[in-house]
N, C-alpha and C positions, 0 to 999 in steps of 0.2 A: 437330201434335199433342201437347198434353202427352203425355207419359209420366212415368212416377210409379217405384218404387220405395220396398219397405216390407218391414221387415223385423219379427217379429216370437215372445211366445214364446206358449206357455199352463201356467197353472199349474193345479193344484200336480206337481212333477217328482217324477217318480218311475225313477230310477237301475237298478232292475231293469228297466223292458222300457218299451216303452213304454206312455200312459195311453192310456183311451177318447179324449181331449179332445181328444190331441196325436195322433190317428191322426184323427181326423174333419176337423182342421187342412191333414193332408194330403192327401186325400182332396180336399177341395176345390181346395186350391189344385195338387194337378196333374190336376187333370180341369179347369181354370178354362181360356180364352184371356189365358193369359198368355206374353212372352215369353219370361222366365227365371223358374228353380223351383230355388230351392236350399233342401230341407231337411235339419237335422240336431239334433242331441238336443238344446241348449241356446237354440238361438233356430232362423228359418228368413226367406228372403228371398227375395222375385217385386214380379218389374219387368215393365213393362210401356205398354199403353196406356190411362192413366184413366182408362179410365169399364171395362176389362175390370178392372182394379185393384180400384179405390171398387170396385165389385160384386164378385168375393172376397172382397174385406173384410170386406161386407156377411152374408158364408156364412160363412168362416169362425170369425164374430162370435156365429154363429146357430146352428152346428152345435156349437159347442168348449161349449160355452157346455150347450145341449141334454144335452152326454154327458158333462157331470159338472166344464168348467173352473169353477172359481173365482174366473182371474184372465186378462185377458189383455192386453199391455203393447204394445204397438204404438211403429215409429218411421215417418215418411211422407217422402216425398225424394221434389221434383219431381226430373226427371232432367233434362230438355231435351225440348224441345220440334224433333220430328220435320223435318228441310230447316234445321236453325236449324248 
């Protein structure tokens, strides 16, 4: 089974408090069926089955844009196939 890792950030940044778009993105990935979630002040990383990661990325894009993000940057990597 194909596994993916995605690193993403939402902008604009606010160093005083987490903006609504960052909170929305965090809520999406923490509620998704992913194997690993690491949220931080300047970036987030998620990992899991390809289908789950791709679904979460779509939800992150929709929800963060709806909450005011003006830019979402992401990098997607194939991690490995299970059993390889």
